[in-house]
Structures are given as structure tokens and as C-alpha cells.
C-alpha positions in Angstrom: 75.6 141.6 98.4 74.7 138.6 100.6 78.0 138.8 102.6 77.8 142.6 103.0 74.3 142.3 104.3 75.5 140.0 107.1 78.4 142.3 107.9 75.9 144.9 109.0 73.8 142.5 111.0 76.4 140.4 112.8 80.1 140.8 112.0 81.2 137.9 114.2 78.7 135.5 112.5 79.8 136.6 109.1 83.5 136.3 109.9 83.0 132.8 111.3 81.3 131.9 108.0 84.1 133.4 105.8 86.9 131.7 107.7 85.4 128.3 107.8 84.3 128.3 104.1 86.7 126.4 101.8 85.9 127.0 98.2 88.6 124.7 96.8 90.7 121.8 97.8 93.6 119.7 96.5 92.9 116.2 95.3 94.8 113.7 93.1 92.2 111.4 91.8 88.5 110.5 91.7 87.9 106.8 91.4 84.6 105.6 89.9 82.8 102.3 90.7 84.9 101.6 93.8 83.8 98.5 95.7 86.5 98.4 98.4 86.0 101.7 100.2 82.8 101.1 102.0 79.4 99.5 101.4 78.0 99.2 97.9 79.3 100.9 94.7 81.1 104.1 95.6 82.9 107.1 94.2 86.2 107.7 96.0 87.7 111.1 96.2 91.4 111.0 97.0 92.8 114.1 98.9 96.3 115.3 98.4 98.5 115.6 101.5 99.2 113.4 104.5 100.8 114.0 107.9 102.0 110.4 108.0 104.8 108.8 105.9 104.0 105.1 106.2 106.8 103.0 104.7 104.3 100.7 103.0 102.1 103.6 101.7 100.5 102.5 98.4 99.7 106.1 97.4 103.1 107.8 98.1 102.2 110.6 95.6 99.6 111.7 98.1 102.0 112.4 101.0 103.1 115.8 99.6 100.8 118.7 100.7 101.5 120.4 97.4 101.3 119.1 93.8 104.2 116.8 93.0 105.8 115.5 89.7 105.8 111.8 88.8 108.2 110.7 86.1 107.9 107.2 84.6 111.2 106.5 82.8 109.8 103.4 81.0 107.4 105.7 79.1 109.9 108.3 78.2 111.0 108.4 74.5 113.6 111.2 75.1 111.9 113.6 72.8 113.1 116.6 74.8 109.8 118.5 74.7 109.9 118.8 78.5 113.3 120.5 78.5 112.1 123.2 76.2 109.0 124.1 78.2 110.6 124.1 81.7 111.0 127.7 82.8 113.1 126.7 85.8 115.6 124.7 83.8 115.0 121.7 86.0 115.2 119.0 83.3 118.2 117.7 81.4 118.6 114.7 79.0 121.3 112.3 80.0 120.1 108.8 79.0 116.8 109.8 80.6 115.1 113.1 81.4 116.6 113.8 84.8 114.7 116.3 87.0 116.3 118.5 89.6 113.5 118.3 92.2 115.1 121.1 94.3 114.2 123.6 91.6 111.1 121.9 90.1 107.9 123.7 91.2 105.5 121.0 89.7 103.9 123.6 87.5 102.8 121.0 85.1 104.3 122.5 81.9 106.4 119.4 81.3 103.5 117.1 81.9 101.3 119.0 79.4 104.1 118.7 76.8 104.7 115.0 77.3 102.6 113.2 74.7 103.7 109.8 75.9 102.5 110.2 79.5 105.9 109.8 81.1 105.3 113.0 83.2 102.3 113.6 85.4 101.4 116.0 88.2 99.8 114.5 91.3 97.5 117.0 92.9 95.1 119.5 91.3 92.8 122.1 92.8 89.0 121.6 92.5 85.9 123.3 93.9 83.1 121.6 95.8 80.9 122.1 92.8 83.3 120.3 90.5 83.6 117.3 92.8 79.9 117.1 93.4 79.2 117.3 89.7 81.4 114.3 89.2 79.9 112.5 92.2 76.3 113.0 91.2 76.7 111.4 87.8 76.9 108.0 89.7 73.8 108.5 91.8 72.0 105.5 90.1 74.8 103.2 91.1 74.6 104.4 94.8 70.8 103.9 94.9 70.9 100.4 93.5 73.8 99.1 95.6 73.5 101.0 98.9 76.7 102.9 98.0 77.8 106.5 98.1 80.8 108.7 98.4 84.1 107.9 100.2 86.7 110.6 101.0 90.2 109.1 101.2 93.8 110.1 100.6 96.3 111.0 101.6 94.5 112.2 104.7 91.2 114.0 104.1 91.2 115.5 107.6 94.2 117.5 106.6 91.9 119.6 104.5 89.0 119.5 107.0 87.3 122.7 105.9 87.1 121.5 102.3 86.0 118.1 103.5 83.3 119.6 105.7 81.9 121.5 102.7 81.8 118.3 100.7 80.2 116.3 103.5 77.5 119.0 103.9 76.8 118.9 100.1 76.5 115.1 100.3 74.1 115.3 103.2 71.9 117.9 101.4 71.6 115.3 98.6 71.1 112.3 101.0 74.2 110.6 99.8 75.9 108.0 102.1 79.3 109.2 103.2 82.5 107.4 104.3 85.7 109.0 105.5 88.8 106.9 105.3 91.3 108.3 107.9 94.5 107.6 109.8 92.9 109.5 112.7 95.8 111.9 113.0 94.0 115.2 113.6 92.8 117.2 116.5 89.6 116.0 118.2 88.0 119.4 117.4 88.4 118.6 113.7 86.9 115.1 114.0 84.1 116.3 116.2 83.1 119.0 113.7 82.8 116.5 110.9 81.4 113.4 112.4 77.7 114.3 112.3 78.0 114.4 108.5 79.8 111.0 108.3 77.8 107.8 108.1 80.9 105.5 108.4 84.5 106.0 109.4 87.1 103.6 107.9 89.8 104.0 110.6 93.3 102.7 109.8 95.0 101.2 112.8 98.7 100.4 112.2 100.2 99.2 115.4 100.0 99.7 119.2 103.7 100.3 120.2 104.3 104.1 120.0 108.0 103.9 119.3 107.5 101.5 116.5 104.7 103.6 115.1 107.0 106.6 115.0 109.7 104.6 113.3 107.5 103.3 110.5 105.0 106.1 110.0 106.8 109.2 111.2 104.2 110.2 113.9 103.2 109.0 117.3 100.0 106.9 117.7 98.9 108.5 121.0 96.6 111.0 119.3 95.3 108.3 116.9 94.3 105.9 119.7 92.8 108.7 121.7 90.7 109.9 118.7 89.6 106.3 117.9 88.4 105.9 121.4 86.5 109.2 121.5 85.1 108.6 118.0 83.7 105.2 119.0 82.4 106.4 122.4 80.7 109.4 120.8 78.4 107.1 118.8 80.1 107.3 115.4 80.0 104.1 113.4 83.6 102.8 112.8 85.1 100.0 110.7 88.7 99.3 111.5 91.3 98.4 108.8 94.7 97.0 109.7 97.5 96.7 107.2 99.5 93.5 107.8 103.1 94.2 107.1 105.5 91.2 107.6 108.3 92.0 110.1 106.7 95.3 111.1 103.3 94.8 112.8 102.5 91.1 112.2 104.0 89.8 115.5 101.6 88.0 117.9 102.1 90.6 120.7 101.1 93.5 118.5 98.1 91.6 117.1 96.9 90.6 120.6 97.3 94.1 121.9 95.4 95.4 118.9 92.6 93.0 119.4 92.2 93.8 123.1 92.2 97.5 122.4 89.5 97.2 119.7 87.4 94.8 121.8 86.8 97.5 124.5 85.4 100.0 122.0 81.7 100.4 121.2 80.2 101.0 117.8 82.9 99.0 115.9 81.1 97.2 113.2 84.0 95.1 111.9 87.7 94.7 111.3 89.5 94.2 108.0 93.0 92.7 107.8 94.7 93.9 104.7 97.7 92.0 103.4 100.7 94.0 102.3 101.6 94.2 98.6 104.4 96.0 96.8 102.4 97.2 93.8 103.3 100.8 94.6 107.0 100.3 94.2 107.0 101.8 90.7 105.3 105.0 92.1 108.2 105.5 94.5 110.6 105.4 91.6 108.5 107.8 89.6 108.6 110.2 92.6 112.3 109.9 93.1 111.7 108.3 96.5 113.4 105.3 98.1 111.2 102.4 98.6 112.3 101.0 102.0 110.4 97.7 102.0 111.9 96.2 98.8 112.8 92.9 100.6 109.4 92.4 102.2 107.2 89.8 100.6 103.4 89.8 100.7 102.0 87.5 103.4 100.6 84.2 102.1 97.1 82.9 103.0 98.3 80.9 106.0 99.9 84.0 107.4 96.8 86.1 106.9 94.4 83.5 108.4 96.7 82.9 111.4 97.0 86.6 112.1 93.2 87.0 111.7 92.7 84.1 114.2 94.7 86.1 116.8 92.4 89.0 116.4 89.3 86.8 116.5 90.4 85.4 119.9 89.6 88.9 121.2 86.0 88.3 120.0 86.3 90.4 116.8 84.8 89.6 113.5 87.6 89.8 111.0 87.5 90.1 107.2 90.7 89.3 105.2 91.5 91.2 102.0 
């Protein structure tokens, strides 16, 4: 009755409300007691879907914009339960439970039947109310530590209407909000959200556009433009840089990165994050090639020397 009432008063206002309201969104995890995704103790909500395909991505299951099947062969006992419940006949037993991903629709039937946890679906639909119910259970931890809620991914801006609804719900409850983003979205999207965001964690990969396209699949021109506008608009930004040996750890890129950041206002800090290969097993579970198998994690000397280059631009750098 509420919506019908508004239709009679102002159809345009009502239609705007209907088309911008997002009742549900797709996420793949909610992490409790997070201490690395913003200040204090936080709850991190991981959104499914990302427009980038970074070769070092540590959440490759989040790249798909729809639910995706993960199969961990080391957990499989070849019981065959998954074969019997697959309506699309996508699974066959041949030393392991092979899945034809061209016909698999990630319906979840095989995951439900797998008692050993070898099969799992990444990505499930939730409402704002469901997420907030989970978030609000941790309110005492936020109040005692100066924490709050972080929206990460994947790329949360890809589901900007759902994100906006969640941010508004957090603001109504006076919860501190952080958005962890690659910055790859239209400025209109970022501008519509930023007044509800207390802190942006902005991932900055590299400065050379051709190299950025090669290793992430997208240009960095929009990203750099959005970062500039975001900082100049008064939003508080903390920049995080993944350090990937042989890809973005050269002195020229680090100097260019430092000079670019130095010119921006409202940057409260820079974090240099060392590459690790802990996600390699996830790529195997997704049937994806892990392209950085030969890259080793940077040692402490490499991290500190890289941080020093950034510090020469006058930046305060944290190493993680």
C-alpha cells in the first residue's frame, strides 16, 4: 500500500525509488573478527563478482559474477553421491570426480550431497536484513575497538545498489564503514556512495597502463581518475599496494606511484602488501590456471627497500 500511495502522488519519485532499491545481493563470505580490513575489530562482507582478473588475486572465486563451483580433489573420497544428484550430468568419476564446467550451472546440488566438503559453491544471495543481522551481533566488538563493517570482494562497487542499501543501514545504526575497492567503476557510482563511507581502502596496482591491462585485464585510467576525484572530494582514503615480484616491484613503478600519491589530499596512509601464493589451491579448485607459480614471496629486505622508495616521496608506509 505504501508504494501504491506514492504512485498517485509522484510517479517519478516512486519509480526512482523502485529502480534504485536492491533487496538482495550476491556475496561469498562474511568474516568475523577481522583486524586487517580497517581500524579496530571488524566484520568483513565479501561481495561476489569483480571486473578485474588480477593474476595474483587471493580470492579468485570472487571474480565470477555468478555463483561458481569449487572442487577440492584432496577431500574427495569418490563416493559418487555428486554424480547421482547432478541433473545436468556434468560430473563423472575417473580417478576423481571430474566436472564439465561448460554444462555445470553451479546449482549447489552436488555441494549439498558432498558430506566430505570436497564441493562448495562460492556465491549466495542474501538480503540487506540478513547481512545486517549478522553484522549487528558484533556491535560490542566495534564499540570497544573503534571497529565496524568493511565491504570487500571481489569488487563491492559492482553491486552498487545493494552496497548503497547496506551503507545506509550501517549509517542508521552509527556503524563505522569501510569500502575496499579497486576503484574500477563510474564516478557517478562512487559519488553516490561516498557520503556513507567513513574510509576507502583503495587498491593501487601499478602506474603503467599497458602493464595494468596485461596483469589485471583492465586499464588503470579510470582507476587513477577516480582515486584523484575521491581524494579531492574530501573522502578519507587509505591506499594499499600489492608488491608482486617481477610485475610491479621495479623502482620506476614505485617512484611513479609515490609521486602520484604524494600529490593527493586526504590520503591517511599507504600499506605495502607482500605477495603470497596461499590462494594457489583455490585456482586448482576452480579449474583455473595459476599463472604466477614461479613467483616467490618478497623477503623482508625487498619489502623494506620497496617501502623506502615510496617513503622518499614523503609517504608514511606500513608493511604487511
